[in-house]
TIKOL-63721 format. One record per residue (C-alpha): residue in three letters; x, y, z. Coordinates in steps of 0.1 Angstrom, whole numbers. Example, Ala and Ser with C-alpha at 12.3 -4.5 7.8 and 13.67 -1.06 7.14 Angstrom:
! TIKOL-63721
REC, type, u, v, w
REC, ALA, 123, -45, 78
REC, SER, 137, -11, 71
This chain:
! TIKOL-63721
REC, type, u, v, w
REC, MET, -137, 11, 76
REC, GLU, -119, 4, 44
REC, ARG, -130, 25, 14
REC, HIS, -137, 8, -20
REC, VAL, -108, 28, -34
REC, ASP, -83, 15, -9
REC, GLN, -83, -20, -24
REC, GLU, -78, -6, -59
REC, LEU, -50, 16, -47
REC, LYS, -34, -14, -31
REC, GLU, -37, -33, -64
REC, LEU, -21, -3, -82
REC, LYS, 8, -3, -58
REC, GLU, 13, -41, -65
REC, ASP, 13, -35, -102
REC, ILE, 40, -8, -99
REC, LEU, 60, -31, -77
REC, LYS, 57, -57, -105
REC, MET, 68, -31, -130
REC, GLY, 98, -23, -108
REC, ALA, 108, -59, -105
REC, LEU, 107, -64, -142
REC, ALA, 128, -33, -148
REC, GLU, 154, -44, -122
REC, GLU, 155, -79, -139
REC, ALA, 160, -63, -173
REC, ILE, 190, -42, -160
REC, PHE, 205, -73, -144
REC, LYS, 201, -95, -174
REC, SER, 214, -69, -199
REC, VAL, 247, -65, -180
REC, GLU, 250, -103, -172
REC, ALA, 247, -109, -209
REC, LEU, 276, -84, -214
REC, LYS, 297, -100, -187
REC, ASN, 292, -135, -200
REC, ARG, 290, -126, -237
REC, ASP, 256, -143, -237
REC, ARG, 238, -136, -269
REC, GLU, 206, -154, -260
REC, MET, 202, -136, -227
REC, ALA, 207, -102, -245
REC, LYS, 180, -112, -269
REC, SER, 157, -123, -241
REC, VAL, 159, -87, -226
REC, ILE, 149, -73, -260
REC, ASP, 121, -98, -265
REC, HIS, 106, -94, -230
REC, ASP, 103, -56, -234
REC, VAL, 69, -61, -251
REC, ALA, 54, -75, -219
REC, ILE, 68, -45, -199
REC, ASP, 53, -21, -224
REC, LYS, 19, -38, -221
REC, LEU, 20, -36, -183
REC, GLU, 29, 1, -185
REC, LEU, -2, 7, -206
REC, ASP, -24, -13, -182
REC, VAL, -11, 6, -152
REC, ASP, -17, 40, -170
REC, GLU, -53, 29, -178
REC, LYS, -59, 18, -142
REC, CYS, -47, 52, -129
REC, ILE, -69, 72, -154
REC, ASP, -99, 50, -145
REC, LEU, -93, 55, -107
REC, ILE, -93, 93, -112
REC, ALA, -124, 92, -134
REC, ARG, -144, 71, -111
REC, TYR, -134, 84, -76
REC, GLN, -123, 119, -84
REC, PRO, -97, 116, -56
REC, MET, -84, 146, -36
REC, ALA, -51, 154, -18
REC, ARG, -31, 124, -8
REC, ASP, -50, 99, -29
REC, LEU, -47, 120, -60
REC, ARG, -9, 125, -54
REC, PHE, -5, 88, -50
REC, ILE, -22, 80, -83
REC, THR, -5, 107, -103
REC, THR, 28, 97, -88
REC, GLY, 21, 62, -97
REC, MET, 16, 72, -133
REC, LYS, 49, 91, -133
REC, ILE, 68, 62, -117
REC, ASN, 52, 38, -142
REC, ALA, 66, 59, -171
REC, GLU, 101, 61, -155
REC, LEU, 102, 23, -150
REC, GLU, 92, 18, -187
REC, ARG, 121, 41, -197
REC, ILE, 145, 22, -175
REC, ALA, 134, -11, -192
REC, ASP, 139, 6, -226
REC, ILE, 175, 15, -215
REC, ALA, 181, -21, -205
REC, VAL, 171, -30, -241
REC, ASP, 197, -4, -253
REC, ILE, 223, -21, -232
REC, ALA, 213, -55, -246
REC, GLN, 216, -42, -281
REC, ARG, 251, -28, -275
REC, THR, 260, -62, -260
REC, LEU, 250, -79, -292
REC, GLU, 274, -57, -310
REC, LEU, 302, -69, -287
REC, VAL, 297, -106, -282
REC, ASP, 316, -117, -313
REC, LYS, 344, -92, -309
REC, PRO, 376, -97, -288
REC, ILE, 373, -85, -252
REC, LEU, 386, -49, -250
REC, LYS, 393, -50, -212
REC, PRO, 381, -68, -181
REC, LEU, 347, -54, -169
REC, ILE, 353, -40, -135
REC, ASP, 336, -5, -132
REC, ILE, 306, -12, -154
REC, PRO, 293, -40, -131
REC, LYS, 299, -16, -101
REC, LEU, 279, 11, -118
REC, THR, 252, -15, -126
REC, THR, 250, -24, -89
REC, ILE, 245, 13, -80
REC, ALA, 218, 16, -107
REC, GLN, 200, -15, -95
REC, ASN, 202, -4, -58
REC, MET, 189, 31, -67
REC, VAL, 159, 17, -86
REC, LYS, 151, -8, -58
REC, MET, 154, 19, -31
REC, SER, 132, 43, -51
REC, ILE, 104, 18, -55
REC, ASP, 107, 8, -18
REC, ALA, 105, 45, -9
REC, PHE, 73, 47, -30
REC, VAL, 57, 16, -14
REC, LYS, 66, 27, 21
REC, GLY, 61, 64, 17
REC, ASP, 97, 67, 30
REC, ILE, 111, 102, 25
REC, LEU, 145, 93, 41
REC, LEU, 149, 64, 17
REC, ALA, 140, 87, -12
REC, LYS, 166, 112, -2
REC, LYS, 192, 84, 0
REC, VAL, 185, 77, -36
REC, LEU, 190, 113, -45
REC, LEU, 223, 115, -27
REC, SER, 235, 83, -44
REC, ASP, 233, 99, -79
REC, SER, 267, 117, -75
REC, GLU, 284, 84, -70
REC, ALA, 269, 70, -102
REC, ASN, 281, 101, -121
REC, GLN, 316, 96, -107
REC, PHE, 317, 60, -119
REC, ARG, 305, 70, -153
REC, ASP, 333, 96, -155
REC, VAL, 359, 71, -145
REC, ILE, 348, 46, -171
REC, GLN, 347, 73, -198
REC, ARG, 381, 86, -190
REC, GLU, 397, 52, -190
REC, LEU, 381, 41, -223
REC, ILE, 390, 74, -241
REC, GLU, 425, 80, -226
REC, ASP, 438, 45, -222
REC, TYR, 423, 29, -253
REC, MET, 408, 51, -280
REC, VAL, 436, 78, -279
REC, LYS, 464, 52, -277
REC, ASP, 450, 28, -303
REC, ALA, 423, 40, -327
REC, SER, 414, 4, -337
REC, THR, 398, -1, -302
REC, ALA, 373, 27, -309
REC, PRO, 343, 6, -321
REC, ARG, 344, -16, -290
REC, ALA, 352, 13, -267
REC, VAL, 323, 34, -280
REC, GLN, 299, 5, -272
REC, LEU, 311, 4, -236
REC, LEU, 310, 42, -234
REC, LEU, 273, 40, -244
REC, ILE, 266, 13, -219
REC, ALA, 281, 34, -191
REC, ARG, 260, 64, -201
REC, PHE, 229, 42, -203
REC, LEU, 235, 30, -167
REC, GLU, 239, 66, -155
REC, ARG, 206, 75, -172
REC, ILE, 190, 46, -153
REC, CYS, 202, 63, -121
REC, ASP, 187, 96, -133
REC, HIS, 153, 79, -137
REC, ALA, 156, 64, -102
REC, THR, 163, 99, -90
REC, ASN, 132, 112, -107
REC, ILE, 112, 85, -90
REC, ALA, 126, 95, -56
REC, GLU, 118, 131, -62
REC, ASP, 82, 121, -71
REC, VAL, 79, 101, -39
REC, ILE, 89, 131, -18
REC, TYR, 62, 152, -35
REC, MET, 37, 124, -30
REC, VAL, 44, 122, 7
REC, GLN, 48, 158, 17
REC, ALA, 37, 178, -13
REC, GLU, 71, 194, -17
REC, VAL, 89, 198, -50
REC, VAL, 126, 191, -45
REC, ARG, 135, 188, -82
REC, HIS, 160, 216, -91
REC, HIS, 160, 225, -53
REC, PRO, 189, 205, -38
REC, GLU, 189, 228, -7
REC, LYS, 156, 211, 3
REC, LEU, 173, 178, 8
REC, LYS, 190, 190, 40
């Protein structure tokens, strides 16, 4: 027999899924705007952040209300509190997409510094990590969550490659490239931060499912 709380937990899950989809879309659009030098798309990412912020507040209120009315225990409590944490991580991811869009607006009217090759690759990794982390939450899939954690090193490697190229091949050799190179450096760091937030979500999923803290304990991933 289904409990009254089960339907509300299902609705909470759906809200977090919606939050995840909006965050993924913001990442995609912010980098597409960079690739295509699309000022209007970059502005749309910034403008749409208000709706994401509102959804974050709504989800938080729903979580608090569920705890107050049902006083859940064990797995249900971990699910709700994990939902609150993931909600916050997704809002931060959307904020970072706004940061990328703002850097894009700084670049659209300037000559292209270099072909964008590694930044789109890092973007794909970031999008995949966010998607996998949300899927892991929805399915309660620890193996998928661990896959997210193991993907973070690849993201760090791409960030390092991008930074090294921009600094050594451009800024050091020609100081006039610095303003454009710095914007691209920031974008690479922003994308890597998105991967960090996806990692946080995956760690929270593992705690939700098996009540085990793996943050700061990489040996537990084996």
